[in-house]
C-alpha positions in Angstrom: 0.0 0.0 0.0 2.9 2.4 0.7 4.2 2.0 -2.8 0.8 3.0 -4.3 0.6 6.1 -2.0 4.1 7.1 -2.8 3.4 6.9 -6.5 0.1 8.8 -6.1 1.9 11.5 -4.1 4.8 11.7 -6.7 2.3 12.0 -9.5 0.3 14.7 -7.7 3.4 16.8 -7.2 4.4 16.4 -10.8 1.0 17.3 -12.2 0.7 20.3 -9.8 4.1 21.6 -10.8 3.1 21.2 -14.5 -0.1 23.1 -14.0 1.5 25.9 -12.0 4.1 26.3 -14.7 1.3 26.9 -17.2 0.2 29.9 -15.2 3.6 31.4 -14.1 7.2 31.1 -15.3 8.7 30.4 -11.9 7.4 27.8 -9.5 8.7 27.1 -6.1 7.9 24.6 -3.4 5.8 27.2 -1.6 3.6 27.4 -4.6 3.1 23.7 -4.6 2.4 23.8 -0.9 -0.2 26.5 -1.4 -1.9 24.7 -4.3 -2.1 21.3 -2.5 -2.6 22.7 1.0 0.1 20.5 2.5 2.6 21.1 5.2 5.9 22.8 4.2 7.9 19.8 5.5 5.8 17.3 3.3 6.3 19.4 0.2 10.0 19.9 0.9 10.4 16.2 1.2 8.3 15.5 -1.9 10.1 17.9 -4.2 13.5 16.7 -3.0 12.5 13.1 -3.8 11.4 14.2 -7.3 14.9 15.8 -7.7 16.6 12.7 -6.5 14.6 10.6 -9.1 15.7 13.0 -11.8 12.3 14.5 -12.6 12.9 18.1 -11.5 15.8 20.4 -10.7 15.7 22.7 -7.8 17.7 26.0 -8.1 19.5 26.3 -4.8 19.6 30.1 -5.0 16.0 30.9 -6.0 14.2 27.7 -5.1 12.7 27.5 -8.7 11.5 24.1 -9.7 12.1 23.1 -13.4 11.5 19.8 -15.1 14.0 17.5 -16.6 13.0 16.0 -20.0 11.9 12.8 -18.2 10.0 14.7 -15.6 8.1 16.9 -18.1 7.2 13.8 -20.1 5.9 12.0 -17.0 4.0 15.0 -15.8 2.4 15.5 -19.2 1.4 11.9 -19.3 -0.2 12.1 -15.9 -2.2 15.2 -16.9 -3.3 13.6 -20.1 -4.7 10.6 -18.1 -6.5 13.1 -15.9 -8.0 14.9 -18.9 -9.1 11.6 -20.5 -10.7 10.3 -17.4 -12.5 13.6 -16.8 -13.9 13.5 -20.3 -15.0 9.8 -19.9 -16.8 10.6 -16.6 -18.5 13.6 -18.1 -19.6 11.6 -21.2 -21.1 9.2 -18.7 -23.2 12.0 -17.2 -21.1 13.3 -14.4 -20.8 17.1 -13.9 -17.4 18.7 -14.4 -16.6 19.1 -10.7 -17.5 15.5 -9.8 -15.7 14.2 -12.9 -12.5 16.2 -12.1 -12.5 15.1 -8.4 -12.8 11.4 -9.3 -10.5 11.6 -12.3 -7.8 13.0 -9.9 -8.0 9.8 -7.8 -8.5 7.3 -10.7 -5.6 8.5 -12.8 -3.1 6.9 -10.4 -4.5 3.4 -10.5 -5.9 2.8 -14.0 -3.8 0.5 -16.1 -2.5 1.6 -19.5 -4.7 -1.0 -21.2 -7.8 0.4 -19.5 -6.7 4.0 -20.5 -6.7 2.8 -24.1 -10.3 1.7 -23.7 -11.3 5.0 -22.2 -9.6 6.9 -25.0 -11.5 4.9 -27.6 -14.7 5.5 -25.6 -14.4 9.3 -25.8 -13.5 9.2 -29.5 -16.9 7.6 -30.4 
């Protein structure tokens, strides 16, 4: 269970950093903290783990978070899953808010094969 939670947390951080970068050029851990509503220590640990895994770089002078190529690719993949699941749930009749909320949880556990089924579903 800890591995699944770690993966979900990692993916939430990556997706949040990606979305924050779309709205502003410089993103720092404090921005992630504010967006997710988490403790400073949790976010500090989370972003440092992302840096250790090679997904982001942390500028030691400014605190700016930037993606590595691998990190950007992973973050964009997570966000694409989120968007696809939101569309599927809305196509099934859910309102946007309900669809977004559930897609956010589902995106971390749905297999790649099932995602292909969902993509085909929304193309019809």
